N, C-alpha and C positions, 0 to 999 in steps of 0.2 A: 279608150281615149280617142276623142274625135280629132281629126287633123284639120288645121286651118290653112287656107291658101296663103302663100307667101311668094312674091315675085322677085326674081333675081335676074339681073342683066349680066351676061357673060360674053366675052369676046370670042372670036372663032376658035382661038387656041384653047381656051379654058373649056369651051363647049366640046371640042374634040377629046380633050383629056377626060372629061366627065363621061362621054359616050364610051370610050375605050375601057375606062375603069369599071363602069356599070356592066358592060358586056363581060369583062373578065371575071367579075364577082358573081355574075348571074343575078344581078339585082336591077330594079328599075332605076332610072336616073334620080328620081325623087328619093328613093330609099338609100341610094348611094350618098346623096347629099346629107340626109339625116344621119347616116352612120358616120360620115366624116365629121359632122358637127359634134356628135356625141364623143367621138374619140378625141377630137381636139379639145373639147371641154374637159375631159378627164386629164389630158396631158397638161393643160394650163392650170387646172385646179390641183392636180397631183393627189396626194392622200388627204388634202385638207377638207374635202367634201365627199364623204363616203356615200352620200345619197345619189351622187352621179352614177354609181355602179348600178343603181336600180333602173336607170333609163334604159328602156328597151327590153328589160328582163321578162316582160310578159308578152313579148312578140313571138314567142315560140309557137309555131303552127300546130304542135302536138297537144297544146293545152286546149281544154274545152272552149268552144266559142261563146258559151253562155256563162263563163266563169265569173264575170262581173255581176251577173244577176242572181246566180245560184251559189255564191261564195260560201254562204252558211252551210248549205248541204254538203259541199265539198270539204269544208273544214271539219264537219262531224265525221264524214266518211272519206278520208283522203285517198283511199284505194279507188274511189270512183274516178278521180282524175287520172290515175294510171290506166284504168280500163278504157277510158275515152281515148287516151294517148295511144294505147296499144291498138285499138280499132282503127285509128287514123294512120298508123304506121304500116298496117298490113297492106300488101299489094291487092288491088282490086282484081277479082276474077273476071275474065272476059268470056262472054257466052260462046 
């Protein structure tokens, strides 16, 4: 899913809160804002909209980067997704 730019004006206090929260979570400030928006949307909608649970569900870095283009192949052989995830989770060897 492509991301579209969106500009927000924050006062100094809110900017500091965002910076501290992002650092604490280990996320970029942009991803922190997106995560907060998703969480707030879930809280406001409650159980009324189960589709909100899907938001961000494919952001897992262990999933294959080409999942959107090769989804049919992965659907036929779901173990291929696990193999890609396992390769990505292994620590790289240093020479």
